[in-house]
Backbone as ProteinMPNN parsed JSONL, in Angstrom:
{"seq_chain_A": "MATPVQEFDAIRATIQHYIDGVQTGQSAEMRKAFHEDATIFGYIGPDLFAGPIQGLYDWHDGNGAATEVEIRVVSVDVGETGATARLEIDNWTGHRFTDFFTLLKVDGEWKIMNKVFHLHG", "coords_chain_A": {"N_chain_A": [[129.909, 148.696, -35.412], [127.333, 146.981, -34.811], [126.513, 143.851, -32.865], [125.111, 141.22, -34.52], [122.358, 140.263, -33.103], [121.994, 137.432, -32.8], [124.384, 136.404, -31.951], [124.263, 136.78, -29.119], [122.623, 135.311, -28.361], [123.712, 132.921, -29.159], [125.637, 132.885, -27.195], [124.369, 133.113, -25.199], [122.434, 130.596, -25.105], [125.285, 128.665, -24.699], [125.755, 129.68, -21.786], [123.336, 128.631, -21.033], [123.978, 125.805, -20.58], [125.785, 125.596, -18.291], [124.324, 127.115, -16.326], [122.216, 124.884, -16.633], [123.618, 122.63, -15.819], [124.337, 123.469, -13.17], [121.61, 123.305, -11.727], [120.772, 120.706, -12.162], [122.801, 119.342, -11.277], [125.006, 117.982, -12.363], [127.966, 117.943, -13.963], [128.492, 117.118, -16.007], [126.881, 118.182, -18.094], [127.381, 120.899, -17.355], [130.306, 121.073, -18.079], [130.116, 121.109, -20.877], [129.953, 123.721, -21.794], [132.464, 124.822, -21.056], [135.558, 125.258, -22.287], [138.221, 123.22, -22.96], [140.347, 123.791, -21.601], [139.622, 125.649, -19.887], [139.974, 128.021, -16.976], [139.489, 128.901, -13.708], [138.986, 130.989, -10.878], [139.081, 132.554, -7.713], [137.663, 133.56, -3.781], [137.188, 131.477, -1.343], [136.431, 131.807, 1.509], [139.1, 133.031, 3.395], [140.977, 131.924, 1.205], [141.985, 131.258, -1.653], [140.865, 129.656, -4.466], [142.034, 128.674, -6.858], [143.011, 127.602, -10.504], [143.082, 124.658, -12.87], [139.392, 124.442, -14.645], [138.345, 121.904, -14.07], [138.322, 121.751, -11.145], [136.145, 123.017, -10.259], [133.796, 121.605, -11.278], [135.078, 119.139, -9.889], [134.324, 119.899, -7.479], [131.089, 120.657, -7.676], [130.252, 117.97, -8.444], [130.389, 117.015, -6.028], [128.762, 118.515, -4.684], [126.192, 118.527, -5.109], [122.773, 118.499, -6.612], [121.509, 121.765, -6.942], [118.422, 122.649, -7.126], [116.856, 124.675, -6.162], [118.077, 126.951, -6.932], [118.718, 130.293, -7.775], [119.559, 131.89, -10.546], [120.409, 135.113, -12.29], [121.16, 136.11, -15.367], [122.953, 139.148, -15.625], [124.437, 140.611, -17.453], [126.17, 141.055, -20.781], [128.752, 141.022, -23.096], [129.721, 141.839, -25.798], [132.47, 141.389, -28.257], [132.993, 141.276, -31.184], [134.682, 138.086, -31.563], [134.971, 137.845, -28.772], [134.219, 137.862, -25.439], [132.483, 139.224, -22.86], [130.547, 137.985, -19.813], [127.961, 138.355, -16.969], [126.656, 136.389, -14.198], [124.222, 136.465, -11.663], [123.823, 134.566, -9.015], [121.866, 133.122, -6.42], [121.193, 131.262, -4.256], [122.839, 128.585, -4.241], [122.727, 125.63, -3.528], [122.377, 127.392, -0.769], [124.626, 129.081, -0.904], [125.463, 132.371, -2.287], [126.824, 133.649, -5.041], [128.765, 135.728, -7.222], [129.23, 135.304, -10.56], [131.517, 135.596, -13.115], [132.328, 135.475, -16.323], [134.601, 135.112, -18.853], [134.52, 134.503, -22.678], [135.014, 133.395, -25.669], [135.037, 133.028, -28.959], [135.296, 129.684, -30.178], [136.167, 127.884, -33.232], [133.758, 128.42, -34.491], [132.337, 128.139, -32.461], [130.914, 129.505, -28.818], [132.751, 128.898, -26.005], [133.34, 129.086, -23.1], [136.084, 130.72, -21.267], [137.293, 131.428, -18.957], [136.404, 131.483, -15.745], [135.585, 133.239, -13.35], [134.756, 134.229, -9.971], [133.093, 135.553, -6.852], [132.416, 134.928, -3.784], [129.47, 135.252, -1.78], [129.208, 136.483, 1.901]], "CA_chain_A": [[129.2, 147.629, -36.119], [126.485, 146.367, -34.223], [126.856, 142.98, -32.653], [124.071, 140.958, -34.234], [121.584, 139.511, -32.263], [122.588, 135.776, -32.866], [126.063, 136.157, -31.582], [124.006, 137.181, -27.953], [121.507, 133.755, -28.364], [124.325, 131.702, -29.134], [126.632, 132.746, -26.014], [123.187, 132.481, -24.133], [122.991, 129.021, -24.781], [126.274, 128.101, -23.939], [125.797, 130.186, -20.798], [122.622, 127.871, -20.329], [124.504, 124.649, -20.397], [126.115, 126.296, -17.418], [122.776, 127.137, -15.462], [121.096, 123.349, -16.219], [124.484, 121.678, -14.934], [123.641, 123.626, -11.696], [120.465, 122.828, -11.324], [120.747, 119.106, -12.112], [123.784, 118.712, -10.25], [125.412, 117.055, -13.529], [129.125, 118.576, -14.274], [128.779, 116.65, -17.546], [126.12, 119.054, -18.78], [128.278, 121.928, -17.275], [131.288, 120.974, -19.202], [129.861, 121.554, -22.256], [129.675, 125.551, -21.79], [133.402, 125.289, -20.831], [136.635, 125.181, -23.09], [138.815, 121.96, -22.351], [141.155, 124.73, -21.328], [139.157, 126.873, -18.545], [140.3, 127.846, -15.473], [138.361, 129.273, -12.553], [139.634, 131.716, -9.611], [138.063, 132.636, -6.602], [137.945, 133.366, -2.816], [136.545, 131.198, -0.2], [136.61, 132.729, 3.17], [140.363, 133.458, 2.578], [141.211, 130.861, 0.638], [142.218, 130.928, -3.115], [140.288, 128.79, -5.047], [142.213, 128.894, -8.753], [143.469, 126.528, -11.413], [142.051, 124.231, -14.058], [137.861, 124.197, -14.297], [138.303, 121.045, -13.212], [138.293, 121.694, -9.479], [134.53, 123.34, -10.381], [133.531, 120.295, -11.503], [135.05, 118.391, -8.388], [133.478, 120.396, -6.293], [130.101, 120.674, -7.953], [129.694, 117.005, -8.363], [130.376, 116.825, -4.35], [127.587, 119.228, -4.267], [124.857, 117.996, -6.082], [121.978, 119.396, -7.489], [120.926, 123.112, -6.664], [117.15, 122.536, -7.497], [116.347, 125.885, -5.461], [118.522, 128.049, -7.399], [117.902, 131.241, -8.811], [120.177, 132.349, -11.776], [120.222, 135.553, -13.743], [122.423, 136.763, -16.927], [123.257, 140.445, -15.597], [125.18, 141.754, -18.595], [126.478, 140.084, -21.782], [129.011, 142.345, -23.629], [130.42, 140.852, -27.083], [133.122, 142.092, -29.011], [133.339, 139.808, -32.207], [135.346, 137.229, -31.193], [135.495, 137.617, -27.206], [132.718, 138.63, -25.175], [132.155, 139.073, -20.999], [128.959, 137.737, -19.066], [128.273, 138.408, -15.166], [125.717, 136.068, -13.813], [124.031, 136.569, -10.431], [123.432, 133.251, -8.35], [121.703, 133.166, -5.214], [120.912, 129.942, -3.004], [123.543, 127.563, -4.923], [123.006, 124.762, -1.997], [122.606, 127.784, 0.357], [125.269, 130.186, -1.06], [125.537, 132.847, -3.205], [127.546, 133.795, -5.985], [128.672, 136.271, -8.899], [130.295, 135.002, -11.5], [132.408, 136.483, -14.374], [132.924, 134.512, -17.499], [135.513, 135.246, -20.546], [134.212, 133.868, -23.619], [135.852, 132.908, -27.059], [134.426, 131.907, -30.528], [136.608, 128.731, -31.072], [136.101, 127.103, -34.458], [132.662, 128.853, -34.49], [131.456, 128.07, -31.026], [131.014, 129.967, -27.899], [133.084, 128.599, -25.032], [133.736, 129.66, -21.249], [137.38, 130.226, -21.356], [137.508, 131.531, -17.447], [135.287, 131.698, -14.736], [136.266, 134.352, -12.012], [133.314, 134.326, -9.037], [132.783, 135.797, -5.637], [131.385, 134.29, -2.862], [128.918, 136.528, -0.837], [129.358, 136.209, 2.851]], "C_chain_A": [[128.725, 147.201, -34.899], [126.789, 144.838, -33.913], [125.521, 142.28, -33.145], [123.502, 139.861, -33.578], [121.694, 138.084, -31.741], [123.792, 135.357, -31.927], [125.301, 135.937, -29.849], [123.189, 135.686, -27.761], [122.687, 132.879, -28.15], [125.455, 131.126, -27.54], [125.348, 132.567, -24.631], [122.827, 131.061, -23.935], [123.955, 128.828, -24.227], [126.54, 128.502, -22.452], [124.822, 128.928, -19.592], [122.942, 126.237, -19.905], [125.353, 124.651, -19.216], [124.907, 125.746, -15.875], [122.022, 125.635, -15.86], [122.221, 122.381, -15.289], [124.323, 121.813, -13.289], [122.64, 123.158, -10.916], [120.906, 121.075, -11.284], [121.873, 118.763, -11.339], [124.63, 117.329, -11.317], [126.341, 118.142, -13.78], [129.311, 118.202, -15.715], [127.796, 117.498, -18.87], [126.656, 120.72, -18.598], [129.292, 121.956, -18.313], [131.225, 121.409, -20.371], [129.954, 123.176, -22.671], [131.63, 125.845, -21.527], [134.587, 124.998, -21.902], [137.478, 124.179, -22.549], [140.23, 122.299, -21.256], [141.226, 125.648, -20.087], [139.712, 126.48, -17.482], [139.271, 129.118, -14.588], [139.426, 129.653, -11.003], [138.924, 132.566, -8.442], [138.573, 133.07, -5.191], [136.997, 132.253, -2.216], [136.705, 130.78, 0.612], [138.146, 133.112, 2.482], [141.414, 132.498, 2.019], [141.177, 130.898, -1.235], [141.682, 129.828, -3.816], [141.083, 128.583, -6.608], [143.062, 127.391, -9.205], [142.796, 125.773, -12.511], [140.757, 124.242, -13.717], [137.63, 122.906, -13.652], [137.706, 120.935, -11.762], [136.487, 122.231, -9.734], [133.665, 122.159, -10.07], [133.508, 119.137, -10.403], [133.993, 119.017, -7.6], [132.088, 120.44, -6.666], [129.722, 119.065, -8.077], [129.481, 116.554, -6.744], [129.19, 117.343, -3.839], [126.458, 119.053, -4.494], [124.016, 118.857, -6.46], [121.538, 120.419, -6.84], [119.2, 123.353, -7.14], [116.287, 124.238, -7.042], [116.62, 127.084, -5.927], [118.069, 128.847, -8.22], [119.367, 131.63, -9.38], [119.786, 133.457, -12.453], [121.187, 135.869, -14.521], [122.123, 137.955, -16.558], [123.504, 141.472, -16.509], [125.805, 140.512, -20.034], [127.666, 141.506, -22.312], [129.759, 141.598, -24.471], [131.683, 141.948, -28.017], [134.295, 141.28, -30.291], [133.476, 138.594, -31.66], [135.803, 136.602, -29.354], [134.267, 138.472, -26.648], [132.759, 138.283, -23.029], [130.848, 138.461, -21.153], [128.969, 137.811, -16.987], [126.924, 137.69, -14.935], [125.593, 136.608, -11.861], [123.204, 135.447, -9.933], [122.62, 133.49, -6.687], [120.786, 131.232, -4.929], [121.46, 128.67, -4.368], [123.668, 126.472, -3.301], [123.433, 126.2, -1.121], [123.795, 129.136, 0.332], [124.949, 131.183, -1.983], [126.778, 133.59, -3.684], [127.559, 135.076, -6.981], [129.967, 135.634, -9.397], [130.386, 135.623, -12.744], [133.0, 135.988, -15.039], [134.021, 135.829, -18.563], [134.936, 134.239, -21.847], [134.938, 134.04, -24.666], [134.974, 132.303, -27.81], [135.321, 131.152, -30.969], [135.465, 127.85, -31.997], [134.647, 127.243, -34.317], [131.404, 128.934, -33.467], [131.812, 128.472, -30.063], [131.372, 129.214, -26.726], [133.618, 129.662, -23.821], [135.03, 129.567, -21.126], [138.202, 130.395, -19.6], [136.537, 131.896, -16.753], [136.14, 132.449, -13.317], [135.009, 134.572, -11.2], [134.175, 135.151, -7.774], [131.675, 135.599, -4.9], [130.995, 135.081, -1.819], [128.934, 135.82, 0.545], [127.998, 136.485, 3.47]], "O_chain_A": [[129.493, 147.026, -33.953], [127.45, 144.37, -34.84], [124.578, 142.542, -32.399], [124.004, 138.742, -33.482], [121.531, 137.684, -30.588], [124.027, 134.29, -31.361], [125.732, 134.953, -29.248], [123.407, 135.089, -26.707], [122.761, 132.162, -27.152], [125.83, 130.059, -27.054], [125.462, 132.062, -23.514], [122.89, 130.448, -22.869], [123.8, 128.75, -23.009], [127.384, 127.867, -21.818], [125.031, 128.508, -18.453], [122.284, 125.593, -19.088], [125.784, 123.517, -19.004], [124.746, 124.839, -15.059], [121.079, 125.382, -15.11], [121.906, 121.632, -14.364], [124.224, 120.934, -12.432], [122.697, 122.718, -9.768], [121.307, 120.475, -10.287], [121.781, 117.722, -10.689], [124.762, 116.137, -11.043], [125.86, 119.272, -13.857], [130.072, 118.777, -16.492], [127.938, 117.45, -20.092], [126.432, 121.599, -19.431], [129.223, 122.704, -19.288], [132.129, 122.035, -20.924], [130.012, 123.613, -23.82], [132.089, 126.957, -21.789], [134.153, 124.046, -22.552], [137.477, 124.282, -21.322], [140.865, 121.563, -20.501], [142.165, 126.172, -19.49], [139.954, 125.364, -17.021], [138.527, 129.983, -15.05], [140.212, 128.958, -10.358], [138.021, 133.313, -8.821], [139.799, 133.056, -5.083], [135.893, 132.207, -2.759], [137.065, 129.621, 0.819], [138.306, 133.417, 1.3], [142.568, 132.408, 2.441], [140.202, 130.495, -1.868], [142.358, 128.823, -3.597], [140.306, 128.275, -7.512], [143.529, 126.481, -8.52], [141.876, 126.359, -13.082], [140.575, 124.075, -12.511], [136.792, 122.799, -12.757], [136.815, 120.179, -11.376], [135.656, 121.513, -9.178], [133.056, 121.833, -9.051], [132.557, 118.439, -10.047], [132.944, 118.509, -7.203], [131.514, 120.156, -5.615], [128.565, 118.912, -7.686], [128.544, 115.859, -6.352], [128.602, 116.898, -2.853], [125.639, 119.661, -3.805], [124.39, 120.01, -6.675], [120.976, 120.018, -5.82], [118.93, 124.492, -7.523], [115.312, 124.721, -7.618], [115.968, 128.102, -5.694], [117.306, 128.597, -9.153], [120.301, 131.653, -8.579], [118.889, 133.264, -13.274], [122.295, 135.822, -13.987], [121.012, 138.293, -16.967], [123.119, 142.64, -16.546], [125.738, 139.284, -19.979], [127.488, 142.683, -21.998], [130.466, 140.705, -24.003], [131.525, 143.144, -28.267], [135.476, 140.939, -30.362], [132.479, 137.989, -31.265], [136.447, 135.662, -28.888], [133.604, 139.374, -27.16], [133.021, 137.307, -22.326], [130.175, 138.378, -22.181], [129.761, 137.418, -16.13], [125.954, 138.27, -15.424], [126.488, 136.959, -11.092], [122.041, 135.309, -10.312], [123.214, 134.238, -5.91], [120.018, 130.48, -5.529], [120.726, 128.081, -5.161], [124.438, 126.582, -2.347], [124.605, 126.301, -0.757], [123.889, 129.978, 1.226], [123.967, 130.866, -2.653], [127.618, 134.066, -2.919], [126.507, 135.446, -7.502], [131.112, 135.486, -8.969], [129.432, 136.115, -13.346], [134.197, 135.822, -14.803], [133.959, 137.043, -18.753], [135.091, 133.032, -21.655], [135.66, 135.035, -24.599], [134.278, 131.327, -27.529], [136.101, 131.471, -31.866], [134.386, 127.354, -31.673], [134.094, 126.19, -33.999], [130.265, 129.401, -33.484], [132.978, 128.177, -29.803], [130.38, 128.723, -26.187], [134.162, 130.765, -23.869], [135.447, 128.437, -20.87], [139.19, 129.812, -19.154], [135.746, 132.716, -17.221], [137.069, 132.076, -12.601], [134.117, 135.161, -11.811], [135.388, 135.342, -7.689], [130.491, 135.876, -5.093], [131.787, 135.584, -1.022], [128.702, 134.611, 0.523], [127.806, 136.259, 4.665]]}, "name": "protein", "num_of_chains": 1, "seq": "MATPVQEFDAIRATIQHYIDGVQTGQSAEMRKAFHEDATIFGYIGPDLFAGPIQGLYDWHDGNGAATEVEIRVVSVDVGETGATARLEIDNWTGHRFTDFFTLLKVDGEWKIMNKVFHLHG"}
């Protein structure tokens, strides 16, 4: 069964909250994309950055707006109530990231449940 295009649009709208938060430096905007129990995992150098998504908000609030950032959603895969998305991010305050999101449709709304990232050297 094909996934209705509206589901892709709804996922893109969720991801747009994340993108808008990155660009403006406002974790309050970013927060709209994530489930309250979301988690984050990735490495910063040799150190594992892992735990509740609040860690991302804290880092981002200290980092500020990323007005020169370039973000591309390069893939979205939907399986009814679950989905994955991959973003390529250049120049997030001088850094390059690959983000992998898992999303879940919760009470009719898509939310990011988990972010796994790769910080490019």
